[in-house]
N, C-alpha and C positions, 0 to 999 in steps of 0.2 A: 539446555547450556547457558550460561552467560557468555556473552561475545565481548559484556564492557568490562574491564579492568576498574571498581572501582576505590577510590582512597580520599582521603581527609586531609585535611591542613589542619594542623596546631590550635589555631585562631578560633573552628570548628568544631574540633576536640573538647577545647574549654568552655564552647556556647552551649555544647551539649552533656556535657557532664552538672552543668547549671541545671540546665531545664530538666535534664533527669532525677534532679535532686530534688526540685519544688514538683514534678507530676511524673511519676513513674510510668505512668501511661503512654509518654514520649518515647521508652525505647523501644514498643514492640512497633509503632510510627515508624521510626526509623529504617528497624530494619524492614520492613514493608518495604521504604523508599528505595533502600539496596535494589532489593528486588527487582524491581520496578526500574531504575537505572541499570543493570547490568545488562536486562536484556531490552531495553528500548526507552533510551534520555534522549532519543529528538521525538519523543511520541509519534511514532509514522501510524501507529495500529487506532492512534486518537479516543483511547481508553484513558486516559489521566489532565488531570490540567496541571501542563505544562505547557511554560509561555516562552517564549524567547524575550530576552527583555530588550528594549532601546537603549541604544547609547550607552552602554554598559561595555567597559574595556575588557578584552581576554583577561586572567588572571583576577577578576573582579566578581566572579558569577554569574556570568553573562543567560543561564538557563533559570528557570521555577520551578520548582516543583511543589503544590499545593493538595496537603490532605488533612483534613479539615480543617482544624486552626493552624498547622501546623505548616511552616513555611521552611524551603530548603533550596539555598541558589547556589547552582554547581557548573560547572565550566567543563568542556565535553573537547579532549585534544587525543585525533587518532582517534583510538583504540582505548582508550580511558575517561574515566569519569573522575573531577574532584570538587568534593564539597569544598566552600568558603562560608555558609553563613546555615543557620537555622533559626527559627524564635515563631511564638505562639502570636499570632494574629488578635487584638483586643477582642472581648466578647462586645462589647460596648459598642464596636465598630460602626456598626448600620445602625445603632437604634435613637 
């Protein structure tokens, strides 16, 4: 049973719609991200590529979840998770 409530900022929703329009597979990855963050946003199980970002203030996406090339930035407050950013990492980043 989910123990965290997941929500999204309007900015995140706009970014996600644009990504899904260009890359339909993003929708399935987003659904997977919601499932992960509902149960383990702090990555206490160490099963996910979740990192707490340094020097990022609360409200700007202090945590990052990486699923393949997709990156989600989010904040955790009490029992709530709020998405702030999503984007694709370029394919030639390390080429």
